[in-house]
FIZA-719778 format. One record per residue (C-alpha): x, y, z; residue in one letter. Coordinates in pm, 1 decimal, always signed. Each point is the difference from the previous one (the first is absolute). Last residue first. Example, Ala and Ser with C-alpha at 12.3 -4.5 7.8 and 13.67 -1.06 7.14 Angstrom:
<recs>
> +1367.0 | -106.0 | +714.0 | S
> -137.0 | -344.0 | +66.0 | A
</recs>
This chain:
<recs>
> +11674.1 | +7733.8 | +25119.5 | I
> +236.3 | +275.7 | -81.2 | E
> -163.4 | +226.8 | -208.2 | K
> +253.9 | +61.4 | -374.2 | I
> +45.0 | +305.6 | -19.4 | H
> -96.7 | +231.5 | -330.4 | E
> +155.5 | +352.2 | -49.3 | F
> -94.0 | +309.7 | -72.1 | P
> +272.4 | +275.8 | -35.5 | E
> -27.2 | +381.1 | +197.2 | K
> +422.5 | -76.5 | +85.7 | C
> -145.1 | +132.5 | +352.2 | D
> -359.0 | -22.4 | +43.3 | A
> +62.2 | -382.7 | -137.9 | C
> -322.1 | -151.4 | -141.2 | S
> -163.0 | -346.5 | +71.6 | R
> -201.2 | -295.8 | -159.7 | L
> -30.6 | -316.8 | +182.7 | A
> +73.8 | -371.5 | -156.8 | K
> -119.8 | -317.4 | +76.8 | C
> -326.2 | +42.5 | -218.9 | A
> +156.8 | +78.8 | -311.6 | T
> +92.1 | +341.3 | -169.9 | S
> -41.5 | +160.5 | +315.2 | G
> -232.9 | -18.8 | +267.8 | F
> -21.4 | +185.1 | +388.8 | R
> +3.2 | +294.9 | -207.8 | S
> +169.6 | +352.3 | +25.1 | L
> +225.7 | -113.1 | +267.1 | E
> +230.1 | +263.4 | +141.6 | R
> +365.9 | +34.5 | -20.3 | T
> +287.3 | +233.4 | +236.0 | N
> +174.9 | -346.1 | +81.9 | A
> +286.5 | +125.7 | -287.3 | S
> +180.8 | -262.0 | -136.4 | G
> +70.7 | +223.8 | -363.2 | C
> -178.9 | -236.9 | -244.0 | R
> -93.8 | -337.0 | +210.6 | P
> -160.8 | +272.2 | +241.4 | C
> -58.8 | -86.4 | +309.0 | A
> -344.8 | -174.0 | +150.3 | V
> -73.9 | +69.0 | +385.3 | R
> -322.1 | -126.3 | +35.4 | A
> -221.4 | +121.9 | +258.9 | A
> -158.8 | -288.5 | +164.5 | P
> -361.4 | -59.4 | -116.3 | P
> -276.5 | +145.0 | +269.7 | E
> -264.8 | -190.2 | +153.2 | L
> +260.3 | -214.1 | +221.4 | T
> +35.5 | -373.0 | -4.5 | L
> +236.7 | -188.5 | +249.1 | P
> +80.1 | -323.1 | -159.8 | V
> -102.7 | -342.3 | +269.8 | P
> +310.7 | -247.0 | -5.8 | G
> +274.3 | -73.8 | -202.5 | A
> +245.1 | +251.8 | -64.3 | A
> +51.3 | +33.9 | -381.4 | R
> +383.1 | -25.6 | -129.1 | P
> +163.8 | +311.7 | -203.8 | G
> -217.6 | +295.5 | -153.8 | I
> +266.0 | +98.1 | -251.8 | R
> -93.8 | +309.4 | -158.0 | A
> -144.8 | -21.7 | -331.1 | P
> +214.8 | +119.5 | -294.3 | P
> -124.6 | +334.3 | -91.9 | A
> +16.3 | -27.8 | -428.5 | I
> +255.8 | +247.8 | -189.9 | G
> +168.2 | -226.2 | -199.5 | H
> +273.2 | -29.5 | +228.9 | E
> -190.9 | -45.9 | +302.9 | A
> -162.8 | -324.5 | -151.0 | L
> +322.3 | -138.1 | -128.0 | K
> +131.6 | +42.1 | +404.7 | R
> -295.1 | -160.6 | +159.8 | L
> +28.8 | -228.6 | -323.5 | G
> +368.1 | -132.4 | +86.7 | E
> -81.1 | +22.1 | +385.7 | E
> -265.9 | -262.3 | -75.8 | S
> -372.8 | +53.3 | +10.5 | I
> -94.7 | -297.6 | +282.7 | W
> -48.9 | +263.7 | +225.4 | D
> -310.3 | +138.0 | -208.9 | T
> -188.5 | -287.9 | +150.4 | T
> -160.1 | -309.7 | -184.7 | W
> -218.3 | -200.7 | +165.6 | A
> +86.6 | -359.3 | +101.4 | P
> -140.5 | -102.8 | -112.3 | A
> -145.8 | +69.1 | -336.8 | L
> +180.1 | -210.4 | -192.0 | A
> +8.2 | +9.2 | -416.6 | T
> +102.6 | -310.1 | -214.6 | R
> +173.6 | +33.9 | -316.9 | V
> +21.3 | -343.4 | -183.0 | E
> +284.5 | +3.6 | -269.1 | V
> +44.6 | -293.8 | -247.3 | D
> +188.6 | +122.9 | -307.3 | T
> +296.9 | +119.1 | +172.6 | Y
> +197.9 | +129.9 | -273.4 | G
> +103.8 | +336.3 | +84.4 | A
> -278.0 | +153.3 | -206.4 | A
> -204.2 | -257.7 | +229.5 | T
> +109.2 | +170.1 | +307.7 | L
> -50.3 | +366.2 | -99.3 | A
> -406.3 | -79.6 | -141.4 | R
> -41.0 | -201.5 | +325.9 | T
> +87.1 | +309.9 | +235.6 | L
> -156.3 | +237.2 | -245.2 | D
> -302.4 | -179.8 | -9.2 | A
> -64.5 | -29.3 | +379.0 | R
> +149.8 | +375.6 | +27.7 | M
> -287.4 | +54.5 | -250.0 | E
> -277.4 | -191.6 | +205.0 | D
> +142.5 | +138.8 | +341.5 | L
> -28.5 | +379.9 | -118.5 | A
> -312.6 | +78.0 | +144.8 | P
> +58.3 | -55.6 | +320.4 | C
> -314.3 | -107.1 | +184.8 | G
> +159.7 | -213.3 | +262.4 | S
> +313.9 | +251.4 | +71.6 | Y
> +341.3 | +36.3 | -66.5 | T
> -9.0 | -302.4 | -181.4 | P
> +156.0 | -320.7 | +120.4 | T
> +212.9 | -232.7 | -250.1 | I
> +44.3 | -322.8 | -36.3 | T
> +242.0 | -164.5 | -293.4 | V
> -28.5 | -330.9 | -102.6 | V
> +209.2 | -136.4 | -310.4 | V
> -18.7 | -353.5 | -106.7 | R
> +253.8 | -210.3 | -209.4 | E
> +162.0 | -135.4 | +322.2 | G
> -159.5 | +170.3 | +315.6 | Q
> +192.3 | +377.3 | -17.8 | E
> -150.2 | +239.4 | +235.2 | R
> -66.9 | +352.1 | +60.3 | V
> -88.8 | +158.0 | +259.2 | E
> -184.0 | +315.8 | +147.4 | R
> +25.1 | +269.6 | -283.4 | L
> -237.9 | +271.3 | +135.0 | V
> +327.2 | +145.9 | +186.9 | G
> -15.9 | +320.6 | -227.2 | L
> +329.9 | -23.5 | -51.6 | D
> -49.7 | -381.1 | -130.0 | A
> -301.0 | +100.3 | -203.4 | L
> +236.4 | +249.7 | -183.9 | T
> -60.7 | +331.9 | +98.4 | L
> +19.9 | +314.5 | -251.7 | V
> -272.0 | -132.1 | -158.4 | P
> -240.6 | +91.4 | +260.1 | L
> -327.0 | -98.6 | -125.0 | E
> +92.3 | -305.9 | -185.5 | P
> +291.5 | -83.5 | +183.4 | D
> +294.9 | -116.6 | -170.6 | L
> +127.7 | -356.7 | -34.3 | V
> +379.1 | +12.9 | +62.6 | S
> -32.7 | -289.9 | +333.3 | A
> -183.9 | -215.8 | -178.4 | A
> +248.5 | -77.6 | -298.5 | V
> +304.0 | -30.3 | +306.0 | A
> -245.1 | -259.7 | +182.6 | A
> -42.3 | -193.4 | -285.1 | A
> +341.6 | -5.4 | -71.0 | S
> +160.0 | +143.6 | -328.4 | V
> +56.1 | -327.0 | -248.0 | M
</recs>
């Protein structure tokens, strides 16, 4: 029998089916406790509409692999960040024409400086590599993506926003 962790790691994200839940960093833990499998996932944001589908897909995949007692838990803390997307996940996004998010890295403790204007985003086109791109819409096909356009190759593309 394939390990429960391997089965869970192969489940595709319902909104970004070029990535697995493991690639996306949503899959946090898989524990086998005797006959029971407990999977913990962290959604990309608390209102993620794909959360129920992720749970159902994980349960279906594990049940099909022979695991009969499956529980999928949701953990909201620590909050998911785009830094949790694996290097393989970033590569797959770019390969499929979606600009991956930049790495944010550790956040500094203490007050966060705020400005009235958002910082200028420098997002490279995943098709031609040009930085001569602009945002067309803050929201793409899902809330976590923005719609952008490349001035050089003239192609539209989506960008996973940094969180």
